Backbone as JSON, one array per atom type, in Angstrom:
{
  "sequence": "MLLYAGAAFAILILSVVLRTSILSVIFSVLILSGVFFNSVFSRYGQLIFSLSAALYIIISYNERFYGEMILNASFFVMYIFSFIRWKRAEFQIKSLSLFQLIIMGVFAAAFTPAYYIFLTNINTSQAFINSVSTTAACLAVYCTVTRKWQQFIFWINISLIQIILWLSTFSARGLDNLPLVIVNAFFFSIHIYNIINWRKKYLIQESGKTLSKK",
  "N": [[97.37, 41.33, -70.46], [96.91, 44.05, -69.96], [95.32, 43.87, -67.71], [97.1, 42.95, -65.72], [98.92, 45.06, -65.72], [97.25, 47.09, -64.86], [96.66, 46.21, -62.26], [99.21, 46.36, -61.1], [99.65, 49.1, -61.3], [97.6, 50.07, -59.64], [98.47, 49.09, -57.17], [100.86, 50.51, -56.87], [99.93, 53.18, -56.74], [98.27, 53.12, -54.41], [100.23, 52.45, -52.59], [101.85, 54.69, -52.52], [100.06, 56.63, -51.59], [99.28, 55.56, -49.1], [101.7, 55.13, -47.95], [103.17, 52.66, -47.8], [105.28, 49.74, -47.2], [108.28, 49.75, -49.08], [109.59, 47.45, -49.88], [107.54, 45.56, -49.92], [106.04, 46.58, -51.99], [107.78, 46.37, -54.23], [108.11, 43.59, -54.27], [105.46, 42.79, -54.81], [105.02, 43.82, -57.39], [106.97, 42.41, -58.8], [106.1, 39.73, -58.45], [103.65, 39.84, -59.69], [104.48, 40.23, -62.33], [105.81, 37.8, -62.73], [103.7, 35.94, -62.52], [102.21, 36.7, -64.72], [103.93, 36.03, -66.92], [104.09, 33.3, -66.45], [101.45, 32.53, -66.9], [101.24, 32.76, -69.62], [102.79, 30.75, -70.48], [105.58, 31.13, -70.45], [109.05, 30.71, -69.85], [110.4, 32.72, -68.53], [108.93, 33.58, -66.45], [109.61, 31.9, -64.36], [112.19, 32.75, -63.74], [111.71, 35.34, -62.81], [110.14, 34.69, -60.62], [112.11, 33.56, -59.01], [113.62, 35.79, -58.28], [111.7, 37.22, -56.86], [111.3, 35.46, -54.77], [113.73, 35.66, -53.41], [113.57, 38.28, -52.46], [111.33, 38.04, -50.86], [112.25, 36.54, -48.77], [113.64, 38.37, -47.23], [111.53, 40.1, -46.47], [109.91, 38.34, -45.01], [111.63, 37.66, -42.91], [111.74, 40.07, -41.53], [109.22, 40.1, -40.41], [109.28, 37.97, -38.74], [108.41, 35.58, -39.82], [109.52, 32.84, -40.05], [109.14, 30.36, -41.17], [108.14, 30.94, -43.72], [110.39, 32.2, -44.7], [112.41, 30.2, -44.75], [111.18, 28.45, -46.5], [111.07, 29.95, -48.92], [113.75, 30.22, -49.49], [114.42, 27.69, -50.4], [112.71, 27.66, -52.56], [113.83, 29.56, -54.22], [116.08, 28.26, -55.3], [114.76, 26.16, -56.62], [113.21, 27.49, -58.54], [115.17, 28.62, -60.17], [116.3, 26.28, -61.16], [114.04, 25.35, -62.51], [113.74, 27.32, -64.48], [115.96, 26.8, -66.08], [115.42, 24.16, -66.8], [113.01, 24.29, -68.26], [113.87, 25.23, -70.66], [115.21, 23.22, -71.97], [113.59, 21.38, -73.27], [110.77, 20.95, -75.51], [107.91, 22.85, -74.7], [105.58, 21.3, -72.7], [102.5, 20.69, -71.27], [101.58, 18.97, -68.35], [99.8, 16.42, -66.43], [98.8, 15.55, -63.1], [99.36, 12.3, -61.86], [97.51, 9.51, -60.45], [99.09, 8.15, -58.6], [101.0, 10.15, -57.97], [99.31, 12.02, -56.75], [98.56, 10.59, -54.46], [101.04, 10.34, -53.15], [101.57, 13.05, -52.69], [99.49, 13.63, -50.95], [100.19, 12.05, -48.72], [102.62, 13.26, -48.1], [101.71, 15.85, -47.35], [100.16, 15.23, -45.07], [102.08, 14.26, -43.32], [104.14, 16.18, -43.28], [103.06, 18.74, -42.59], [102.16, 18.84, -39.73], [104.64, 18.2, -38.55], [106.3, 20.26, -39.4], [105.0, 22.39, -38.26], [105.47, 21.96, -35.52], [108.24, 22.31, -35.53], [108.4, 25.04, -36.27], [107.14, 26.32, -34.12], [109.0, 25.85, -32.15], [111.08, 27.5, -32.87], [110.12, 29.92, -32.38], [108.36, 31.16, -34.27], [106.25, 33.57, -35.77], [102.73, 33.29, -36.16], [102.66, 30.41, -36.54], [101.02, 28.17, -37.21], [99.56, 28.95, -39.53], [101.73, 29.49, -41.15], [102.82, 26.9, -41.42], [100.82, 25.47, -42.8], [100.68, 27.03, -45.1], [103.27, 26.63, -46.07], [103.28, 23.88, -46.7], [101.31, 23.8, -48.75], [102.53, 25.49, -50.58], [104.88, 24.11, -51.21], [103.84, 21.93, -52.62], [102.62, 23.3, -54.69], [104.8, 24.54, -55.99], [106.23, 22.29, -56.8], [104.43, 21.29, -58.71], [104.5, 23.42, -60.49], [107.18, 23.52, -61.37], [107.28, 21.05, -62.66], [105.44, 21.44, -64.58], [102.65, 20.98, -64.3], [99.15, 21.22, -64.8], [97.5, 21.37, -62.63], [98.72, 22.94, -60.76], [97.6, 25.43, -60.21], [95.42, 25.01, -58.57], [96.54, 24.71, -56.09], [97.83, 27.19, -55.9], [95.64, 28.92, -55.76], [94.58, 28.33, -53.23], [96.79, 29.05, -51.7], [96.87, 31.81, -52.11], [94.62, 32.65, -50.66], [95.43, 31.88, -48.07], [97.7, 33.48, -47.78], [96.59, 36.03, -47.79], [95.24, 36.03, -45.33], [97.46, 35.67, -43.66], [99.06, 38.0, -44.05], [97.26, 40.0, -43.39], [97.22, 39.68, -40.7], [99.39, 41.11, -39.82], [98.75, 43.74, -39.73], [97.98, 45.2, -37.37], [100.34, 45.51, -35.97], [102.16, 46.73, -37.75], [100.75, 48.73, -39.01], [99.57, 49.67, -42.17], [101.6, 48.71, -43.71], [102.08, 46.32, -45.13], [100.04, 46.16, -46.94], [100.17, 46.07, -49.84], [100.79, 43.36, -50.28], [98.52, 42.04, -49.5], [96.68, 43.03, -51.34], [97.8, 42.16, -53.8], [97.65, 39.39, -53.52], [94.9, 39.04, -53.39], [94.25, 39.74, -55.96], [95.63, 37.7, -57.29], [94.13, 35.49, -56.52], [91.83, 35.62, -58.12], [93.0, 35.64, -60.7], [94.33, 33.21, -60.81], [92.27, 31.42, -61.0], [91.42, 31.9, -63.59], [93.78, 31.08, -64.87], [93.94, 28.33, -64.3], [91.87, 27.34, -65.83], [92.76, 28.1, -68.36], [95.28, 26.76, -68.62], [94.45, 24.06, -68.35], [92.78, 23.82, -70.55], [94.62, 24.13, -72.64], [96.15, 21.88, -72.12], [94.32, 19.78, -72.64], [93.88, 20.18, -75.38], [96.43, 19.7, -76.29], [96.75, 16.97, -75.57], [94.74, 15.9, -77.1], [95.75, 16.36, -79.62], [97.92, 14.62, -79.58], [96.62, 12.16, -79.52], [95.33, 12.14, -81.99], [97.54, 12.13, -83.68], [98.51, 9.59, -83.35], [96.76, 7.98, -84.61]],
  "CA": [[98.5, 42.21, -70.11], [96.38, 45.29, -69.38], [94.83, 43.54, -66.37], [98.27, 42.9, -64.84], [99.45, 46.42, -65.63], [96.31, 47.84, -64.02], [96.86, 45.78, -60.88], [100.49, 46.92, -60.66], [99.45, 50.55, -61.16], [96.78, 50.28, -58.44], [99.33, 48.83, -56.0], [101.81, 51.63, -56.76], [99.19, 54.37, -56.29], [97.9, 52.93, -53.01], [101.46, 52.43, -51.79], [102.28, 56.08, -52.36], [99.05, 57.32, -50.77], [99.28, 55.01, -47.74], [103.11, 55.04, -47.52], [103.43, 51.28, -47.41], [106.67, 49.29, -47.3], [108.82, 49.71, -50.44], [109.91, 46.05, -50.19], [106.28, 44.9, -50.27], [105.65, 47.08, -53.31], [108.66, 45.75, -55.24], [107.76, 42.17, -54.34], [104.15, 42.66, -55.45], [105.18, 44.06, -58.83], [107.73, 41.28, -59.32], [105.29, 38.51, -58.48], [102.66, 40.07, -60.74], [105.16, 39.98, -63.61], [106.07, 36.38, -62.81], [102.43, 35.25, -62.78], [101.84, 36.99, -66.12], [104.75, 35.21, -67.82], [103.72, 31.9, -66.25], [100.14, 32.31, -67.48], [101.39, 32.64, -71.08], [103.68, 29.6, -70.69], [106.94, 31.59, -70.69], [110.02, 30.31, -68.83], [110.9, 33.89, -67.81], [108.18, 33.68, -65.2], [110.37, 31.19, -63.33], [113.31, 33.61, -63.36], [111.16, 36.43, -62.0], [109.75, 34.08, -59.35], [113.31, 33.37, -58.19], [113.96, 37.11, -57.73], [110.69, 37.56, -55.85], [111.55, 34.59, -53.61], [114.87, 36.23, -52.68], [113.08, 39.46, -51.75], [110.35, 37.59, -49.86], [113.04, 36.06, -47.62], [113.91, 39.57, -46.41], [110.26, 40.56, -45.91], [109.49, 37.35, -44.0], [112.53, 37.78, -41.76], [111.33, 41.27, -40.79], [107.98, 39.81, -39.69], [109.54, 36.74, -38.0], [107.76, 34.44, -40.47], [110.7, 32.05, -40.4], [108.73, 29.28, -42.06], [108.1, 31.51, -45.07], [111.76, 32.52, -45.08], [113.07, 28.94, -45.09], [110.49, 27.95, -47.68], [111.45, 30.69, -50.13], [115.15, 29.93, -49.78], [114.4, 26.49, -51.25], [112.02, 28.01, -53.81], [114.78, 30.3, -55.07], [116.86, 27.25, -56.02], [113.86, 25.4, -57.48], [112.81, 28.33, -59.68], [116.33, 28.7, -61.06], [116.34, 24.97, -61.82], [112.91, 25.29, -63.43], [114.06, 28.21, -65.61], [116.91, 26.07, -66.94], [114.78, 22.92, -67.27], [111.99, 24.58, -69.26], [114.53, 25.55, -71.92], [115.81, 22.03, -72.56], [112.65, 20.59, -74.06], [109.57, 21.64, -75.97], [106.98, 23.05, -73.59], [104.46, 20.37, -72.66], [101.76, 20.7, -70.01], [101.34, 17.61, -67.85], [98.77, 16.27, -65.41], [99.19, 14.69, -61.98], [98.86, 10.92, -61.89], [96.91, 9.07, -59.18], [100.21, 7.86, -57.7], [101.55, 11.42, -57.51], [98.34, 12.59, -55.82], [98.67, 9.85, -53.2], [102.32, 10.74, -52.54], [101.41, 14.43, -52.22], [98.62, 13.58, -49.77], [101.0, 11.51, -47.63], [103.58, 14.32, -47.75], [101.0, 16.91, -46.63], [99.74, 14.72, -43.76], [103.25, 14.06, -42.45], [104.99, 17.37, -43.21], [102.41, 19.91, -41.97], [102.31, 18.87, -38.26], [106.06, 18.18, -38.18], [106.85, 21.61, -39.64], [104.38, 23.26, -37.25], [106.23, 21.77, -34.28], [109.54, 22.94, -35.74], [108.24, 26.49, -36.28], [106.85, 26.78, -32.75], [110.25, 25.75, -31.38], [111.99, 28.61, -33.21], [109.39, 31.15, -32.07], [107.84, 31.76, -35.49], [104.94, 34.2, -35.69], [101.69, 32.62, -36.95], [103.26, 29.13, -36.91], [100.07, 27.25, -37.86], [99.31, 29.43, -40.89], [102.99, 29.28, -41.86], [103.02, 25.49, -41.74], [99.85, 25.13, -43.85], [101.13, 27.74, -46.3], [104.49, 25.99, -46.54], [102.89, 22.62, -47.34], [100.63, 24.1, -50.0], [103.5, 26.09, -51.49], [105.77, 23.04, -51.68], [103.1, 21.18, -53.63], [102.41, 24.19, -55.83], [106.07, 24.72, -56.71], [106.51, 21.01, -57.48], [103.58, 21.23, -59.91], [104.95, 24.45, -61.41], [108.46, 23.08, -61.95], [107.03, 19.91, -63.55], [104.48, 21.93, -65.58], [101.34, 20.36, -64.11], [98.11, 22.23, -64.84], [96.86, 21.44, -61.3], [99.43, 23.87, -59.88], [96.78, 26.58, -59.85], [94.55, 24.64, -57.46], [97.33, 25.03, -54.89], [98.07, 28.64, -55.86], [94.41, 29.57, -55.3], [94.54, 28.17, -51.77], [97.89, 29.82, -51.12], [96.47, 33.22, -52.13], [93.73, 32.86, -49.52], [96.24, 31.77, -46.86], [98.58, 34.64, -47.7], [95.76, 37.18, -47.39], [95.05, 35.91, -43.87], [98.77, 35.83, -43.02], [99.53, 39.4, -44.06], [96.3, 40.81, -42.64], [97.57, 39.55, -39.28], [100.48, 42.04, -39.48], [98.27, 45.12, -39.8], [97.95, 45.88, -36.08], [101.71, 45.79, -35.54], [102.86, 47.58, -38.72], [99.83, 49.57, -39.75], [99.22, 49.15, -43.49], [102.86, 48.51, -44.46], [102.03, 45.15, -46.0], [98.82, 46.18, -47.74], [100.38, 45.58, -51.22], [100.8, 41.9, -50.3], [97.11, 41.62, -49.42], [96.05, 43.37, -52.62], [98.31, 41.32, -54.88], [97.12, 38.04, -53.35], [93.48, 39.09, -53.76], [94.27, 39.71, -57.44], [96.06, 36.36, -57.69], [93.04, 34.55, -56.31], [90.98, 35.63, -59.31], [93.74, 35.32, -61.92], [94.66, 31.78, -60.79], [91.08, 30.72, -61.49], [91.53, 32.0, -65.05], [94.94, 30.3, -65.32], [93.67, 26.88, -64.25], [91.04, 27.06, -67.0], [93.61, 28.27, -69.54], [96.27, 25.67, -68.69], [93.76, 22.79, -68.58], [92.31, 23.85, -71.94], [95.78, 23.85, -73.49], [96.53, 20.48, -71.88], [93.37, 18.92, -73.35], [94.16, 20.34, -76.81], [97.71, 19.02, -76.49], [96.5, 15.53, -75.5], [93.92, 15.56, -78.25], [96.67, 16.33, -80.76], [98.72, 13.38, -79.48], [95.74, 11.05, -79.87], [95.13, 12.17, -83.44], [98.8, 11.79, -84.36], [98.75, 8.14, -83.22], [95.81, 7.26, -85.46]],
  "C": [[98.01, 43.48, -69.42], [95.87, 45.07, -67.96], [95.96, 43.55, -65.35], [98.85, 44.3, -64.62], [98.56, 47.28, -64.74], [96.46, 47.5, -62.55], [98.15, 46.36, -60.3], [100.36, 48.42, -60.41], [98.65, 50.86, -59.9], [97.59, 50.1, -57.16], [100.29, 50.0, -55.79], [101.12, 52.88, -56.23], [98.83, 54.26, -54.81], [99.12, 52.96, -52.09], [101.98, 53.83, -51.52], [101.35, 56.82, -51.4], [99.14, 56.88, -49.3], [100.68, 54.82, -47.16], [103.44, 53.64, -46.99], [104.9, 50.93, -47.63], [107.12, 49.17, -48.76], [109.15, 48.27, -50.85], [108.65, 45.28, -50.61], [105.81, 45.31, -51.66], [106.46, 46.41, -54.41], [108.32, 44.27, -55.41], [106.45, 41.97, -55.1], [104.24, 42.84, -56.96], [105.95, 42.91, -59.48], [106.86, 40.04, -59.48], [104.17, 38.63, -59.51], [103.25, 39.75, -62.11], [105.4, 38.49, -63.81], [104.82, 35.59, -63.15], [101.98, 35.49, -64.22], [102.62, 36.09, -67.08], [104.4, 33.73, -67.69], [102.39, 31.58, -66.92], [100.19, 32.17, -69.0], [102.46, 31.62, -71.44], [105.13, 30.01, -71.01], [107.86, 31.2, -69.53], [110.54, 31.5, -68.02], [110.12, 34.15, -66.53], [108.92, 33.02, -64.07], [111.55, 32.02, -62.83], [112.84, 34.75, -62.46], [110.7, 35.9, -60.64], [110.96, 33.89, -58.43], [113.74, 34.69, -57.54], [112.98, 37.5, -56.63], [110.87, 36.71, -54.59], [112.69, 35.14, -52.76], [114.42, 37.45, -51.87], [112.12, 39.08, -50.63], [111.06, 37.06, -48.61], [113.29, 37.22, -46.67], [112.64, 40.04, -45.71], [109.8, 39.63, -44.78], [110.34, 37.44, -42.74], [112.12, 38.98, -40.89], [110.08, 41.04, -39.95], [108.1, 38.58, -38.8], [108.71, 35.57, -38.52], [108.87, 33.52, -40.97], [110.37, 30.87, -41.32], [108.69, 29.74, -43.51], [109.51, 31.77, -45.59], [112.51, 31.26, -45.54], [112.5, 28.38, -46.39], [110.99, 28.63, -48.95], [112.93, 30.57, -50.47], [115.24, 28.7, -50.69], [113.73, 26.78, -52.58], [112.96, 28.73, -54.77], [115.57, 29.32, -55.94], [115.98, 26.51, -57.03], [113.44, 26.2, -58.71], [113.95, 28.5, -60.68], [116.45, 27.4, -61.86], [115.23, 24.86, -62.87], [113.15, 26.14, -64.67], [114.97, 27.52, -66.61], [116.22, 24.87, -67.59], [113.76, 23.18, -68.37], [112.61, 24.83, -70.63], [114.96, 24.29, -72.67], [114.88, 21.24, -73.46], [111.48, 21.45, -74.51], [108.56, 21.7, -74.83], [105.78, 22.1, -73.72], [103.8, 20.44, -71.29], [101.45, 19.26, -69.62], [100.24, 17.62, -66.8], [99.26, 15.32, -64.32], [98.57, 13.31, -62.14], [98.25, 10.59, -60.52], [98.01, 8.78, -58.16], [100.81, 9.14, -57.12], [100.62, 12.09, -56.51], [98.4, 11.91, -54.46], [99.93, 10.25, -52.44], [102.21, 12.15, -51.96], [100.53, 14.49, -50.98], [99.36, 13.07, -48.54], [102.0, 12.56, -47.14], [102.9, 15.4, -46.91], [100.63, 16.48, -45.21], [100.9, 14.59, -42.79], [104.01, 15.37, -42.22], [104.36, 18.51, -42.4], [102.55, 19.91, -40.44], [103.77, 18.9, -37.82], [106.66, 19.57, -38.33], [106.25, 22.61, -38.64], [105.13, 23.17, -35.93], [107.59, 22.46, -34.37], [109.43, 24.46, -35.64], [107.94, 27.04, -34.89], [108.1, 26.77, -31.88], [111.24, 26.86, -31.72], [111.26, 29.95, -33.11], [108.91, 31.89, -33.32], [106.47, 32.37, -35.25], [103.98, 33.48, -36.62], [102.17, 31.25, -37.46], [102.29, 28.2, -37.64], [99.83, 27.65, -39.31], [100.56, 29.23, -41.74], [103.17, 27.84, -42.3], [102.08, 25.03, -42.85], [100.27, 25.76, -45.18], [102.36, 27.07, -46.91], [104.18, 24.69, -47.28], [102.26, 22.87, -48.71], [101.6, 24.65, -51.04], [104.47, 25.06, -52.05], [105.11, 22.24, -52.8], [102.89, 22.01, -54.89], [103.67, 24.35, -56.66], [106.47, 23.44, -57.43], [105.71, 20.93, -58.79], [104.01, 22.26, -60.95], [106.22, 24.02, -62.13], [108.24, 21.95, -62.96], [105.9, 20.2, -64.54], [103.13, 21.22, -65.51], [100.26, 21.45, -64.11], [97.42, 22.4, -63.48], [97.57, 22.39, -60.35], [98.54, 25.0, -59.37], [95.74, 26.28, -58.79], [95.24, 25.01, -56.15], [97.56, 26.54, -54.78], [96.83, 29.4, -55.39], [94.31, 29.5, -53.78], [95.62, 28.99, -51.08], [97.53, 31.3, -51.07], [95.57, 33.54, -50.94], [94.52, 32.83, -48.2], [97.11, 33.0, -46.68], [97.81, 35.91, -47.32], [95.56, 37.19, -45.88], [96.36, 36.21, -43.14], [99.17, 37.29, -42.93], [98.54, 40.36, -43.43], [96.63, 40.79, -41.15], [98.67, 40.51, -38.85], [100.0, 43.48, -39.38], [98.33, 45.86, -38.47], [99.34, 46.31, -35.63], [102.4, 46.81, -36.46], [101.94, 48.49, -39.5], [99.47, 48.91, -41.08], [100.45, 48.91, -44.35], [102.76, 47.39, -45.49], [100.74, 45.04, -46.81], [99.04, 45.71, -49.18], [100.34, 44.06, -51.32], [99.39, 41.35, -50.22], [96.42, 41.86, -50.75], [96.49, 42.42, -53.72], [97.8, 39.89, -54.75], [95.62, 37.96, -53.64], [93.35, 39.04, -55.29], [94.62, 38.31, -57.93], [94.94, 35.34, -57.55], [92.15, 34.46, -57.55], [91.74, 35.19, -60.56], [94.13, 33.84, -61.96], [93.47, 30.94, -61.26], [91.08, 30.74, -63.02], [92.65, 31.09, -65.57], [94.68, 28.79, -65.31], [92.79, 26.47, -65.43], [91.89, 27.09, -68.27], [94.6, 27.12, -69.72], [95.6, 24.33, -68.97], [93.26, 22.71, -70.02], [93.45, 23.52, -72.89], [96.23, 22.4, -73.34], [95.63, 19.53, -72.67], [93.58, 18.99, -74.86], [95.44, 19.58, -77.16], [97.52, 17.5, -76.53], [95.66, 15.05, -76.67], [94.78, 15.45, -79.5], [97.51, 15.07, -80.77], [97.9, 12.18, -79.91], [95.54, 10.97, -81.37], [96.37, 11.75, -84.2], [99.09, 10.29, -84.32], [97.85, 7.33, -84.16], [96.32, 7.2, -86.91]]
}
């Protein structure tokens, strides 16, 4: 908890000093809160993610990242659904099956180039990065909604992509979007911790099931 609070405080201080965008600051604090709740297996992380997705739509529109905007419109609905779904049953961490991995690979191979072509036709800024980010985010959100521990593999990659994406806006808008770079750098490290934490809990959970059957 102190680590998240420290990251939020650092973002707020830098934002005041460098006079960065207030929307980027609010989004960064929201997403930090969402990641914290998600890391401790709380459904409220999904609700906070839905709020951050709504705000991210506005930020993306301002930068002409239309791919990110369209993506987060769908994420908003998915996070609300996930918030409701997590309540209906006892929390159980799951793992991706081989069949699911194959389907996800086929989806990525087909969707990424098709979405890139679509984004270039609507004059999206950074269309290639947007298309890769969109594919990774779709897979990550699917894993999050279905409580797969592998979600953090995708979130780690997304953090790196997002750092590159928002660094590309610096020349046009100065340091307005610096909070987004900082928060994604933080996420890169925290997602590594989360993948270890979630997998550990998954293995303990599966071990308990095995013992109960004996």
